[in-house]
C-alpha positions in Angstrom: 125.8 118.0 70.9 125.8 119.1 74.5 122.4 120.8 74.1 121.0 117.5 72.8 122.3 115.7 75.9 120.8 118.2 78.2 117.5 118.2 76.4 117.5 114.4 76.6 118.3 114.3 80.3 115.6 116.9 81.1 113.1 115.0 79.0 113.9 111.7 80.7 113.6 113.4 84.2 110.3 114.9 83.2 109.0 111.5 82.0 110.2 109.9 85.2 108.3 112.4 87.3 105.1 112.0 85.3 105.3 108.2 85.6 105.8 108.4 89.4 102.9 110.8 89.7 100.6 108.6 87.7 101.6 105.5 89.7 101.2 107.2 93.0 97.7 108.5 92.1 96.3 105.0 91.4 94.0 103.7 94.0 95.2 100.7 96.0 93.9 97.3 95.1 91.1 96.1 97.4 91.8 93.4 99.9 90.3 90.2 98.5 88.9 89.3 101.9 87.2 92.7 102.2 85.7 92.3 98.8 84.5 88.7 99.7 82.8 90.0 102.9 81.2 92.9 101.1 79.8 90.7 98.3 78.5 88.0 100.7 76.8 90.7 102.8 75.3 92.2 99.6 74.0 88.7 98.8 72.4 88.4 102.2 70.9 91.9 102.1 69.3 91.5 98.7 68.0 88.0 99.2 70.5 86.5 96.7 69.7 89.0 93.8 73.2 90.5 93.9 76.5 89.5 95.4 78.0 86.1 96.1 76.8 83.2 98.3 78.8 82.5 101.4 80.8 79.6 99.8 84.0 80.1 101.8 82.8 80.9 105.3 85.1 78.4 107.0 88.3 80.3 105.8 87.3 83.9 105.9 85.9 85.7 109.0 83.5 88.5 108.1 82.5 89.4 111.7 82.1 93.1 112.1 81.7 93.8 108.4 79.5 96.7 107.6 76.1 95.9 106.1 75.3 97.2 102.7 71.7 98.2 103.7 
């Protein structure tokens, strides 16, 4: 009975460590404003073939964004 408790405790600790490692290795979610600036710049650089048109320019400032070209 004691051996089962120890085995269960060790297993749960191992599972916890694995979960923490997996969650910490996930890339951070991109900032929506950065994605918007990147996609609108791509739209400008490709003549509208790719990316998004600048539909929200009054609310998001993309000054200083890096060009895709």
